[in-house]
C-alpha positions in Angstrom: -50.1 -104.5 100.3 -47.1 -102.9 98.6 -47.4 -105.1 95.5 -51.1 -104.1 95.2 -50.3 -100.4 95.4 -47.5 -100.7 92.8 -49.8 -102.6 90.5 -52.6 -100.0 90.9 -50.2 -97.1 90.5 -48.7 -98.7 87.4 -52.1 -99.3 85.9 -53.1 -95.7 86.5 -50.0 -94.5 84.8 -50.7 -96.7 81.8 -54.3 -95.4 81.6 -53.1 -91.7 81.8 -50.5 -92.4 79.1 -53.0 -94.1 76.8 -55.6 -91.4 77.2 -52.9 -88.7 76.7 -51.5 -90.3 73.6 -54.9 -90.7 72.0 -55.6 -87.0 72.6 -52.2 -86.0 71.4 -52.3 -88.0 68.2 -55.9 -87.0 67.4 -54.9 -83.4 67.7 -52.0 -83.9 65.2 -54.4 -85.4 62.7 -56.7 -82.4 62.7 -55.8 -79.7 60.1 -54.8 -76.4 61.6 -54.3 -73.1 59.9 -52.3 -70.1 60.9 -53.7 -66.7 60.0 -51.0 -66.4 57.3 -52.1 -69.7 55.7 -55.7 -68.6 55.1 -55.0 -67.9 51.4 -53.2 -71.2 50.7 -55.3 -73.3 48.3 -56.6 -76.7 49.3 -54.9 -79.8 47.8 -57.1 -81.6 45.2 -56.9 -85.0 43.5 -54.8 -85.2 40.4 -56.7 -84.2 37.3 -56.0 -86.8 34.6 -56.7 -84.2 31.9 -53.4 -82.5 33.0 -51.4 -85.3 31.4 -50.2 -84.6 27.9 -52.1 -87.0 25.5 -50.5 -85.4 22.5 -52.0 -84.4 19.2 -53.7 -87.5 17.9 -54.2 -88.5 14.2 -54.5 -91.6 12.1 -51.5 -92.6 10.0 -51.6 -94.0 6.5 -51.4 -97.5 7.8 -54.4 -97.0 10.1 -52.4 -96.7 13.3 -52.9 -94.0 15.9 -50.2 -91.4 15.7 -49.5 -89.3 18.8 -47.3 -86.2 18.5 -45.8 -84.3 21.3 -43.6 -81.2 21.6 -41.1 -81.0 24.4 -38.9 -77.9 24.8 -35.8 -77.6 27.0 -35.6 -74.2 28.7 -33.5 -72.6 31.4 -35.7 -71.3 34.1 -35.8 -70.4 37.8 -38.0 -72.2 40.3 -39.0 -71.3 43.8 -38.2 -74.3 45.9 -39.1 -72.7 49.3 -40.6 -69.3 50.2 -38.3 -66.7 48.8 -35.7 -69.3 47.7 -35.2 -69.7 43.9 -32.8 -71.9 42.0 -31.9 -72.1 38.4 -33.4 -75.2 36.7 -33.2 -76.9 33.3 -36.8 -77.8 32.5 -38.8 -79.8 30.0 -41.8 -77.6 28.9 -41.1 -75.2 31.7 -41.8 -77.7 34.5 -39.7 -79.9 36.9 -40.4 -82.7 36.5 -41.2 -82.6 32.8 -44.6 -83.5 31.4 -46.2 -86.9 31.7 -46.9 -88.1 28.2 -49.7 -90.7 27.8 -49.8 -93.2 24.9 -51.4 -96.6 24.3 -49.7 -99.8 23.3 -49.4 -99.8 19.5 -49.5 -96.0 19.1 -46.9 -94.5 16.8 -45.2 -91.9 18.9 -43.5 -88.8 17.5 -41.8 -86.4 20.0 -40.4 -83.1 18.6 -37.7 -82.0 20.9 -36.5 -78.3 20.7 -33.6 -77.1 22.7 -34.1 -73.4 23.8 -31.5 -73.8 26.5 -28.0 -72.4 26.5 -26.4 -75.9 26.5 -26.8 -79.2 24.6 -29.5 -81.6 25.8 -31.2 -84.8 24.7 -34.2 -87.0 25.8 -33.3 -90.5 26.9 -36.5 -92.5 26.8 -36.6 -95.6 29.0 -38.4 -98.5 27.3 -38.4 -100.5 24.1 -37.6 -98.4 21.0 -35.1 -98.1 18.1 -31.6 -96.9 18.9 -32.2 -93.7 17.0 -34.9 -92.8 19.5 -32.8 -93.6 22.5 -31.4 -90.1 23.3 -27.9 -91.4 24.0 -26.3 -90.9 20.6 -27.5 -87.5 19.4 -26.8 -84.2 21.2 -29.2 -81.4 20.4 -27.3 -78.1 20.4 -28.9 -74.9 21.6 -31.5 -73.8 19.1 -31.6 -77.3 17.6 -34.4 -79.8 17.1 -34.6 -83.5 17.0 -37.5 -85.8 16.4 -37.8 -89.1 18.3 -40.1 -91.7 16.6 -41.1 -95.2 17.8 -44.0 -97.5 18.3 -45.2 -97.9 21.9 -44.8 -101.6 22.4 -45.0 -102.7 26.0 -47.4 -101.1 28.5 -45.9 -99.6 31.6 -44.5 -96.5 33.3 -41.4 -95.3 31.6 -39.2 -92.4 32.8 -37.2 -90.1 30.6 -34.3 -87.7 31.3 -31.6 -85.8 29.6 -28.7 -88.0 28.7 -26.1 -85.3 27.9 -22.9 -85.6 30.0 -22.7 -85.1 32.9 -26.0 -87.0 33.2 -26.3 -86.6 37.0 -26.0 -82.8 36.7 -28.8 -82.6 34.1 -31.1 -84.8 36.2 -30.2 -82.8 39.3 -31.1 -79.6 37.5 -34.6 -80.9 36.7 -34.3 -82.6 33.4 -36.5 -85.7 34.0 -40.0 -86.8 33.6 
């Protein structure tokens, strides 16, 4: 008789736990809004038009030429309510812009440094050494033009390659 009572008691506990956890987790999945959140905008899907497709033209050899302008700037960014930190940005954003090209495009990136310290753009991918961003240092107020043919399809990151590299990336200079 004791074993039967233990079994029934254990089964009832498991049923209560199961029903309780279903109710608990379904409540977590429902969006809730505090009165102070009423003005917060809803999240929306990424708009592909927000990518930078560059200024497009046809070169003398018939290839598509895509030109981009990227500007390094010192800014402040709110990282939490009322908490701002200084950042080094590409085109005023952290991370920097997402540039879109097609395999075979001739790419020209005009980089202008409006920051108070030297910066570069180190492009990951296949390109000539002069477009690598590891050899030239663009002084404040300076400009450098990176040119290459987009060869292999993929997702390639870029970042400032000025020493100390980790500090530049930490301050927001990546894309």
